C-alpha positions as a Markdown table, in Angstrom:
| # | Residue | x | y | z |
|---|---|---|---|---|
| 1 | Met | -23.8 | -223.8 | 161.2 |
| 2 | Cys | -24.1 | -224.4 | 157.4 |
| 3 | Arg | -27.7 | -223.3 | 157.5 |
| 4 | Phe | -26.9 | -219.9 | 158.9 |
| 5 | Ile | -24.1 | -219.4 | 156.3 |
| 6 | Ile | -26.5 | -220.2 | 153.5 |
| 7 | Arg | -29.2 | -217.9 | 155.0 |
| 8 | Asp | -26.7 | -215.1 | 155.5 |
| 9 | Lys | -25.6 | -215.4 | 151.8 |
| 10 | Gly | -29.3 | -215.2 | 150.8 |
| 11 | Ile | -29.8 | -212.1 | 153.0 |
| 12 | Glu | -26.6 | -210.5 | 151.6 |
| 13 | Ser | -27.8 | -211.3 | 148.0 |
| 14 | Asn | -31.2 | -209.8 | 148.6 |
| 15 | Gly | -29.7 | -206.8 | 150.3 |
| 16 | Lys | -27.5 | -206.2 | 147.2 |
| 17 | Lys | -30.5 | -206.5 | 144.9 |
| 18 | Ile | -32.5 | -204.0 | 147.1 |
| 19 | Ile | -29.6 | -201.5 | 147.0 |
| 20 | Glu | -29.3 | -201.9 | 143.2 |
| 21 | Glu | -33.0 | -201.3 | 142.8 |
| 22 | Leu | -32.9 | -198.2 | 145.0 |
| 23 | Lys | -30.0 | -196.8 | 143.0 |
| 24 | Lys | -31.9 | -197.4 | 139.7 |
| 25 | Arg | -34.9 | -195.6 | 141.1 |
| 26 | Glu | -32.8 | -192.7 | 142.3 |
| 27 | Glu | -31.2 | -192.4 | 138.9 |
| 28 | Ala | -34.6 | -192.4 | 137.2 |
| 29 | Arg | -35.9 | -189.8 | 139.6 |
| 30 | Gln | -32.9 | -187.6 | 138.9 |
| 31 | Ile | -33.4 | -187.9 | 135.1 |
| 32 | Arg | -37.1 | -187.0 | 135.4 |
| 33 | Arg | -36.3 | -184.0 | 137.7 |
| 34 | Lys | -33.5 | -182.7 | 135.4 |
| 35 | Gln | -35.5 | -182.9 | 132.1 |
| 36 | Ala | -38.9 | -181.8 | 133.4 |
| 37 | Asp | -40.2 | -178.4 | 132.3 |
| 38 | Trp | -40.7 | -176.8 | 135.7 |
| 39 | Asn | -42.2 | -173.6 | 134.3 |
| 40 | Tyr | -44.9 | -175.7 | 132.7 |
| 41 | Ile | -45.4 | -177.8 | 135.8 |
| 42 | Asn | -45.6 | -174.8 | 138.1 |
| 43 | Asn | -48.2 | -173.1 | 136.0 |
| 44 | Gln | -50.7 | -176.0 | 136.1 |
| 45 | Pro | -53.7 | -176.3 | 138.4 |
| 46 | Thr | -52.8 | -177.5 | 141.9 |
| 47 | Lys | -54.0 | -181.1 | 141.5 |
| 48 | Leu | -52.2 | -181.6 | 138.2 |
| 49 | Lys | -49.1 | -179.9 | 139.5 |
| 50 | Leu | -49.0 | -182.2 | 142.5 |
| 51 | Ala | -49.6 | -185.2 | 140.3 |
| 52 | Leu | -46.8 | -184.3 | 137.9 |
| 53 | Val | -44.4 | -183.8 | 140.9 |
| 54 | His | -45.6 | -187.2 | 142.3 |
| 55 | Tyr | -44.8 | -188.8 | 138.9 |
| 56 | Ile | -41.3 | -187.2 | 138.9 |
| 57 | Glu | -40.6 | -188.6 | 142.3 |
| 58 | Thr | -42.1 | -192.1 | 141.9 |
| 59 | Gly | -42.6 | -192.8 | 138.2 |
| 60 | Asp | -46.1 | -194.1 | 139.1 |
| 61 | Leu | -48.4 | -193.2 | 136.2 |
| 62 | Tyr | -51.5 | -194.8 | 137.7 |
| 63 | Val | -51.4 | -193.1 | 141.1 |
| 64 | Ser | -50.3 | -189.8 | 139.5 |
| 65 | Ala | -53.4 | -189.9 | 137.2 |
| 66 | Lys | -55.6 | -190.6 | 140.2 |
| 67 | Ile | -54.1 | -187.6 | 142.1 |
| 68 | Ala | -54.9 | -185.4 | 139.1 |
| 69 | Gly | -58.4 | -186.9 | 138.7 |
| 70 | Ile | -57.9 | -187.7 | 135.0 |
| 71 | Thr | -57.3 | -190.9 | 133.0 |
| 72 | Met | -53.9 | -192.4 | 132.6 |
| 73 | Glu | -54.0 | -191.5 | 128.9 |
| 74 | Glu | -54.8 | -187.8 | 129.7 |
| 75 | Phe | -52.1 | -187.8 | 132.4 |
| 76 | Asn | -49.5 | -189.3 | 130.0 |
| 77 | Glu | -50.3 | -186.4 | 127.6 |
| 78 | Gln | -49.6 | -183.9 | 130.4 |
| 79 | Arg | -46.4 | -185.8 | 131.2 |
| 80 | Ile | -45.3 | -185.4 | 127.6 |
| 81 | Lys | -46.2 | -181.7 | 127.6 |
| 82 | Ala | -44.2 | -181.2 | 130.8 |
| 83 | Arg | -41.3 | -182.9 | 129.1 |
| 84 | Ile | -41.0 | -185.6 | 131.8 |
| 85 | Pro | -39.4 | -188.7 | 130.3 |
| 86 | His | -40.7 | -192.1 | 131.0 |
| 87 | Val | -37.7 | -193.8 | 132.6 |
| 88 | Asn | -37.7 | -197.5 | 133.6 |
């Protein structure tokens, strides 16, 4: 019986950590969405536009750069021009 109680507490603890992480990710996503220059983003070529939107939604610089077909450094320059903040 004790074993199950300990396991349940572990699951509960992990569940709380997961929920906290999801909340942090959603807050970061909202900040990126709110501060982004959507006029700039919408006037970019399709691949770059999709990559910028992907970054806003995920915060994943590496994959976003791959989507755009440019280096991470070049994508980061575009992120800055689009006024998308880097939020951890």
